[in-house]
N, C-alpha and C positions, 0 to 999 in steps of 0.2 A: 591403159589399165590392162593388166595381164588377164588371161582367161581364167575362169574359176577352176579350182582344183576338182579333180574327178575321183580321187580316192581319199580315204581317211588320213593316210599319212601325208599326202600332198596338202590336204585341207588344213591339217594341224600346222604344218610349216608356214602355209600362206597366212593363216590366222595369227600366228605369233608375229610374223613380219608386219602385218597390217596393224596389230595392236601397238607395236613399237612406233610405227610411222604416225599413227593417229595421236598417240600420247605426245609425241614430239611436236606435232603441229598444234595440238591443243595448248601446249605450254607456250609456244610462240604466239598464238592468237590471244589466249585469255590472260596470261601472266605478263608477257613482255610486250603485248600489243604490236607485234612485228611479224605478221604472217608472211610466209614465203610461198604459199599456195593460194590459188584463187578459191573462192567458195565452192565453185563447181567441182574443182579437182578434189577438194577435201570431202565434199558430199559423195563423190564417186568412191573414194576409199572407204568411207563409213558405210555406205550401202552395200559394198562388196562384203565387208565384215558381217553386217547384219544378215545378209543372204546366206553366207557360209554357216553362221551360227544357227540359223533356222534349219538348215539342211543337216547340221551335225550338232544337235543340242547337247550331247555329252561333252562337247569341247568348250562349252560356255563356262567361264570362271567369274568369280565375284569381282576381280580386278579388271575385267574387260571394259573398254571404253563404252560399250553399249549398255553397261550396267551402272554407269555413274554419269555425273554431269560436270561439265566445265573442266577446270584444272585446279591444282593446289593454289591457295591464296598466296599473294605476294607477302614477303616478310616485312615490308616497309610500313604496314599499318597493323593496328591491333586486330587480332582475330575475333570474329563474332560468330557464335553458334546461332543458326536460324531456328526460330521457334517452330516453323513449318518449312519443310524441305522445299528448296527452289528447284523444280524439275525443268528439264528441257522439253521441247515439243517434238513429236515425230513429224517427219516431213512427207508431204504428198508432192510428187513431181509431175503429176498429170491428173486430168479429170477422172481417169479410171481409178487412180489411187484414192480419190475422194469417195468414189462409189464403194470401193472395197472397205474404206473406213466406216462408212455408214452401215454397210452390211455387218461389220463386226459389232457395231453398237447394238443393232437389233438382235443379233444372235446372243450377245452378252446379257441382254434383258429378257432372255427366254421367250421372245416373241410377244411379251406383254404389251409392247408398244409398236404400232405400225410406223413405217417410215414417214407416212403422211402426218403423223402426230408430232413429229419432232420439229422444233424451230431452232434456228442458229443465229449467233451473233458473229458478224464478219467485220474485220477491221484490218487496217494496214499493219504489216509486220515491219516495225521500225528497226533499222540496222544500227543498234546502239549497244548500250551496256545495261544489263538487267540489275535492278536495285530493289532492296526491301526497306521500307520506311516505317518506323515505329512511332506512333503518336500516342502520348499519354495525356489524358484530359485536354486533348486538342492541340498539344504542343509537340513539335518534332523533337524526339529525344535521341533517336539513333537512325542512321542510314548506313546500309552495308551493301557491298557488291555480292553477286551470286557466289563467286568463288567455285567451290566444288559441289555446290548444292546443299551441303550440310553446314558449311561455315564459309564466311566471306571476310572481306576487309571493312573495317569501320572507317567510313569516309564522311562522317557526319559534318565535320567542319567545312569540307569542300562542297558538299551538297547544299549547305546553307548559303553559298554564294550564288546559286542559280536563281535568277530573278523571278522566274515563273513558279517556283516551288514555295508554297506558303510555310512559314515557320509555325504559324498558329492557324488552326482550321476555323471554319464558321460553324456555329450551332445549327442543327437541323431539326425539323419537326419530328417528335417521337411520341407515340401514343403511350398510354398507361400500361398497355400489355407488352411494351418493348418493341413494337413494330414501327417501322419508319413510315411517315405520312408525308411524302414529298409533295403531294398535290393538295394538301390541306393547309391553307394559310392560317386557319384559326387554331391549329394544334400548336401547343407550346413547344419552343425549340430548346434543345440542350445539347451538350457536347458528349459524344461517346467517351467512355473512360479509357478504353484501350482498343486500338485498331492497328493492323499491319496492312500496309499498302504496297503493291508491287507496281513497278513501272520500268520505263526504259529511258535512260539518259542518252541524249544524242547531241550532236553538234549540227546546227542548221548549215545548209550548204553555203549560204551567204557568209556565215562566220568562218566556215572551213576555208573558203577561197581567200578571205581577208587574212586569216592566220597563216596559211601556207605561203601566200605572197610575201608576208613579212619574214617568215622563217627562212625561205629560200633566199631572199635578198640579204638576210643577215648571215646565214651560215651554210646555205645551199642544201639543207636537209629538211624537207617538209614531210608531213605525214602522208601515208599512202592513200588514205581515204578517211571520210568523216568518222567512221566507227573507231578507227585507231586513234584519231585525234581526240574523240570523246573519252576513250579509255585512258589515254595518256594524260589528258587534262584533269580528269577526275582523280587521278593518282598522284597529282602534284603534292609535294610535301608542304608547299607554301600556298595556303588558300587564296592569297592575293593573285597568284599566277592563274589559278583556276578561274577566279572571277573575271579576269581579262579575256578568257577564252570564249566567253559568251555561250555557255552550254544551255541546253533546254531539256525539258522532261515531259513525257506523256505518262500518265498513270492509267492502268487498265484493270486492276484487280484489287479487291478489298477483303480482308478477313476481319470479322467482328470478334474481338477477344473479350469483350464485355459480356459476362454471363447473363446479365439482365436484358440484353438486347438480342433481337433476331434479325439476321441479315435478310434482305429481299430474296425470294426464291428464284427470281429471274436475274440472269447475268446482265441483261440490258438495263434492268432497274438498278443493279449494283453500280453500273457505270454512271447512271444518273445520280446516284448517291455520292459518288466520288466528286462529281461536278458541284453538287449542292454543298459539299464540305469545302469547296474552294480549290480543289485540286485540278490541274490541267488534264483534260481528256481529249485525245485526238478526235476531231469533229466528224470525220468521214465514215464512222462506223454505221452499221446497218443491221436491223433485225429482219431476217428472211425466213420464209416458210419451208423451203426445200432446197435440194441440191441445185435446181435450176437458178434459184436466187443467188446461191453462192457463186455459180459459174458466171452469172450476169455481172456480179460485182467484180470478179476477177477480170472479165473481158473489158468492162468499162474503164478500169484503172490501169490496164496493161501498158498504155501509152501515156495517158494523162497524169499518171503519178510522177512523171518527170518534171511536171510543172510545180510540184510541191517543194518547199524549202527544206525538206529533210529526206534522207535516203531511205528507200523502202526496197525490200527484196522479195516480198511475197505478201500473202494474206493469211491472217490467223482466223481459224474457225473454231468456235466453242459452242457446245450445246447451251441453249438458253436456260433450260430448266436445271437449276443447281441441285434440286432435290435428288436428281438422278446421279450426280457426280460421285457420291459416296458409294453407291451400288456398283458403279462401273470401276471405281478405284484407279490404280495406276501401276505401271511397272516400276522398277527401280530407276528407270530413266525418264519416263514421260507419263502424263495422265492419259487415260483412254478417252476422255470426253472432249479432247481438243486436238487439233492438228494444224500444221503450218503448210500451206501451199506455197511452194517456191517457184517464182517466175524463172523461165529459162535464162541462163546466164547471158548477159549482153557482152559477149566477147567475140572477137573475130581475129582470124589470121591475116597478116599482111607482111610486106617486105620492107626492110629498112633501106631506103635509097641513099641516105647520107646522114651524117651526124654533124651538126653545125653548132656554133657557140654564139650565145646572145650576151651582149654587154649591157647591164642595167645602168641606171642613172647614178648609182653609188659605186659603180665599178665591179659589181659582182658578175662573174662570168659563168654562165650555166649552159650545159649541153642540151640540145634538142634533137630528137630523132625525126628526120623527114621520111614520111611513110608513103608507100603506094596507097592512094586514097581508098578508104574502105568505109562502108556504111555501118554505123554503130549508134544505138539508142536514138535513132531518128535523124542523125546528122552524119555528114561526111567528115571523117577524121583523116587529116593529112600530117599532123604533127603529134608528138608525144614527148612529155618532159622526161629527162633522164636524171634530173636533180644535180648530180655531182659525179666526180671520178669514182668514188666508192661504189655508187649504184651501178655504174657501167662495169666495174670490175666484178661486183657480185653477180650480175646477170651474165657477164661475159658476152655482152651484145657487140656485134660487129656489123659494119656496112655489108649489105647483101644478105644478112640473116633473115629467115622467116621467124616472125615473133607473134606472140599472142597479145592482143591489145584489148583493154577494157576501159570503160569510163569510171574513174574513181569519183564517187559521189555523184555519178551520172552527169558530170560536167567536165572533168579534167581527164584527158586521155593519158593512160600510162601503159608501159610495157610490163606485162606480168612475167613472161619467161621467154626464152629462146627455144625454138624447135631445132635442137641440135641434129636430129636425124635428117633435117632438110638443109643443113649448112653446106655451102659450096665447097668443093674440094680445095680450091685455091684461097680459102679464107685466111686472113691474118688478123691477130689481135689489134684492137683499136688503140692508137697512140693518142693520149690526152694532150690537149694544147698546153704549152708552157709559156707562150707569149700571147698578148692580147691580139685578137683577130682584127681589131680596128686600128690600133696604133703601133703594134709591135713591142710594147713595153713588156718586161718580164712580169709574169703573174706571181702573186704572193699569197701565201696562207697566213693571215694575221691572227695572232693569239691562238685560241683553240677552235677557230672556225673551220668548218669543212669546206666552205666555198673558197675558190680562188678569186682574187681581186686584181684588177688593174688599178694601180695607185696613181696613174697619170690623170688625176681627177679633172684638171682644168684644160688639158690639151688633147685628151682622147676624143676624137670626133664622135664616136658612138655615145659616150657619156654626155657630151654637149647636146647632141640631138635628143637623147632621152629626156634630159632636163628641160629642154625647150618644149617637147611634146607634153611633158607633165605640166608646165606653166600654162599652156593654152587649154588644158583639159576642162571638162564641164565642171568638176568639183573645185577646180582651182580658179584661174582668171576667166574661164569660159569665153574664149575668143572665137567667135563663130567665123567659119570660112578659112581658118588657119589649121590645116590638117597635117598629117605626117608627110605626105608627098611634097606639099609646099615648103614645109620646114626643111626637108632634105635638099630641095633646090636652093633655098636661102643659105643653108650651111655650105653647100657645094660652091656657091658663088661668093662666099665669105661676106654676105650681107648681114648675117646674124650669127653671133657667137654666144651671147648671154641674153637673158630675158630683156634687159634694158635696150638692147639693139632693136627690138621690135618697134620701140616707140620713136626711133629715128628714121624709120622707113618713110619714103615719100612715094607719091604716085609715079614719078619719073623712074625711080629705081625699080619699083614693082613691074612697070611696063617693059623692062628689059628681060623679064622671065618669059619663057615660052608659054603659049596658050593663056596669057594674061591680058584681059581687056580692060578698058577704062572703068567700066561699071564695077567689075570684080575688084579692081584695085581700090576704088573708092569705098566699096563695102568692107574691105579688109581694114582700111584706115579708120572707118567709122567704128568698127568692132573694137579696134585697139583703143580708140578714144574712150569708148564706153567702159572698157575694162579698167580704166585708171581709178575708178571709184568703187571697186568691188568691196565686199565685206572684209574685215580684218581676218576672219577665219579662213576665207578663200585665199587671201594673200599669204598667210602663214603656211597653209597647205601647199600653195604653189611654189614656195621656196624650196621644197623638196628636202627638208631636214630629215635626216635618217630617223626612223621610228616614229615620225610625226605624220599620222594619217589624218583623214578628214575629221574624225571624232576627236582626236587629240588636239588638232588645231582649234576646234570649237572650244575645248576646255581652256586652252591657253588664251584665246581671244576673250572669252567671257571673264576669265580671272584677272587679266592684266588690263584689258580695255583699250590699249593702244600699242602700236609697235614700239614706241619710245619706252613705255613702261616695261615691256617684255625685254627689250634690248638692255635696259638698265639693270633688270634683275639678273639677266644672264651674265652681265659684266662682273657680278659678285663672285662668279666662279662656281665650279661644280661641287666644291666642298660645302658651300652654303646651300643646303637643300631645303631651307625653310619655305621657299616659294613652291618648290615641287611638292613638299609634304602637305602643303595647304590645299592642294588640288587633288581630289579623288581621281584616280586613274593615271596620274603622272608619277612614274617611278624614277629612281636615280639614274637608270640607264638612259631613259628618254631625256631627262633633264641634262645629263652629261652631253648628249648630242646637241641639244639646244645651245648649251654654253659654248661648245666647240664651234658651232656654226657661226655664232656672232663674234667669236674671237678671231676668226680668220680675216686677214686684211682684204683678200679678194671679195669676201662676202660683204664686208663693211663698205667697200668701194661700190659694189653692185647696188646696195641699198641707197647709198648716196646718189648714184646716177639715176635710179628710179625716181627718187624724190625730186631731183632737178628736172626730170622730164615730166613731172606732174602726176606721177603714179602715187596716189595718197589713199591707202585703204581707209574705209570708214570705220572709225572707232565704235565700240559697242555703245558707249553713252551717246555719242553724236548721232549714231544711227537711230537710237530709240527716240531722240528728240525731233529728228527731222523726217523720219519715215512716216508711212501711212498710219492712220489711227489704229489703235490696238483693239480692233473689233473682235478678234478671235482669241483674246487673252483667256487663259483657263481652259481652252478647248483642245482636244487631242484628235487628230485626223489620221486615218489610214487609207491609202489608195490601193485599189486592186483593179487589174485590167488596164486597157489602153484608153487614154483620153484623146479626143480628136482635136480639140482646139488649143490644148496646152500640154506639153510633155510633163512627165512625172517630176523631174528635177525642178522645173520652173514652178510647178504647182506647190511643191514642198517649200520652195523659197518664198512663194507668195503667202503661204500659211504662216511661216516664221516671221515674215515682215509685218504681219498683222497681229503678232503676239501669240499665235497658236503653236502647237507642237505637232510635228510630222513624225509619225512612228511607222516602223516597218511591220509591226505585228498587232493583231487585234487582242484586246484585253477588256476587262470590265471597266477600265478607265477610259476606253475609247469613246469619244463623243459622237463622231460620225465616221462611217465607212463610205468612201466615195467610190462608186462602181462605174467602171468604164466597160469597153468591149472585152469579151472573153475573160471574165473575172476568174480568179483562182479560188483556192480553198478558204481564203479569208472570208468570203461571202457566207459560206456555211457556218463558220465559227461565229460570225457577227449575228447571224440569225439565231443561233442557239443561245447567245448571251443577251439577246434583246437589244443589240446596238442599233441606233438609228441609221438607216441606209439611205443615201441620197445619190442621185445621178449627176452627170456632169453639169447639166443646166442649173440644178439647185446649188451645186458647189460654186459655180461662177457667180451666182446671185449673192452667195455669202461673201465672196471676195469683193464684189462690187459694193 
């Protein structure tokens, strides 16, 4: 960042330059969901502009980015004028900034209130997409993005696909005088006539990982981070696509537009009201008495927030007493009664040691940067994805470059930019691979895909190995003791080429491998024997059909009941979509891949060999008849923390085998939360919802 201007003329030039830069990056961030600056770099530009305008107030103009919010709405959706402007929040970059903010509050109130009289609500700052929800007589009638603060995009249809967002609210206790009586069970309940709710749509990190893995496998172009993924998903023209993206939402603000009702004077109570109405509210909020309480919350979550399933980049602080808000008012950009503390950016500089290519099980070839190890977000980062050739070209990243690396979604390392001033003098542009690094076949771009693929599907050793690794994985055939290194040895010695080859292994053949003992060999053979009767869903997932993940495999297994029925339906061809259309969550592209898989002679031969070797997945009906008594039927379980006597995947399988449901998130429909060691935020949410909480011993008793 350049030094601040020291004269009026220099200041004016710098301000004009900053405004253009900021508007450009706002448009990329808010409208196109494709930022090319890190948050920290954007904040630095914005704060420099703020500082210059503070020093030279005569240079402030109405169209300055500091005087407005967001960016112009996209033209893909109908424009919606907000009843109440959606403002941004001012940022605090340090504890000193928080102290100055409180000083400004006290001064604005003319000293009528002492700092010790102020209370605050603190909550996580979710890195998502701000929305306004309008409910009339308890029914969701409109949902809009923030846009430029005055008007946004009507995304009602897409918002309705978010499972956690209620279409109809719950009545709440309301007294005759129009005040809410949340703690009075005897007070009659009714529905507010008109309210507007503010919230943040986000993509859970687990959903982000699943989505990006599929997108990169499909066309080599994933989203940069969960925030971009949420924004892009909410703006899909087809709500069915949005539904598949598994978005979520937290609400944090309510305006009572019903003139007969009075909103609670406390912001903390307003958040309780949101919950009472059935709206999702982030569970880790806290009411604190002073700045020390704010700082304690910030310190407590600075590291542990990485354990949450959603991306956070700071803490929002609001005055609890909403009667003061009107007196304090707002600037054209932000309210004076709230501020956002931003955590220091978790980015680090390191060097690119090499760029290598990884071949996936479907032939997708993706580049990965090998890095000089660097500490980031509590872990050591050695690799960063580069997605595809377009990304390498855009960044102009080269071997030997010094780069800025960050964790996207706090889990996936990515290269933000190249430090060109540190580039070696003998640097040369990176030449992208044109042939498969594993088999030498020519790489092809199929259709409109961004990703390059190796089409040598059955003979490429890398693809063979990937498919074998997928077959033995936990969610597939779950073959214990057969890991990546063993599979690499088996492939190298040409003992295994397809999944069927596993079941022709003998102890004598295994003992020819280095470091293989008799006991280990027998354990492997026992694990292979046990895998012959896995569930149909595991078997379908293990086949590695393109676009068929674990959840899709479950849908196919439950719908068709047997491999024979699925194979027969696929034989009808991709033009007969009646089977696909009958299953929620299975679209024509997925069904096309299922049809193509069963149509290939090599795959039909593989299935026949597996059958001959005794690999018979348990059909859904047969499993229900012969499995354990359905003692957990109708119950929904969520597991948090580490279980000592049984791992999570086995626990979830045990629940399902007894007729229960294993879920990844706590809701009012959850029957039991099973708590192990070091539980996460699910525990707090379960406590708030009054869910029954049991330990590992009680859980094992239920299974028994």
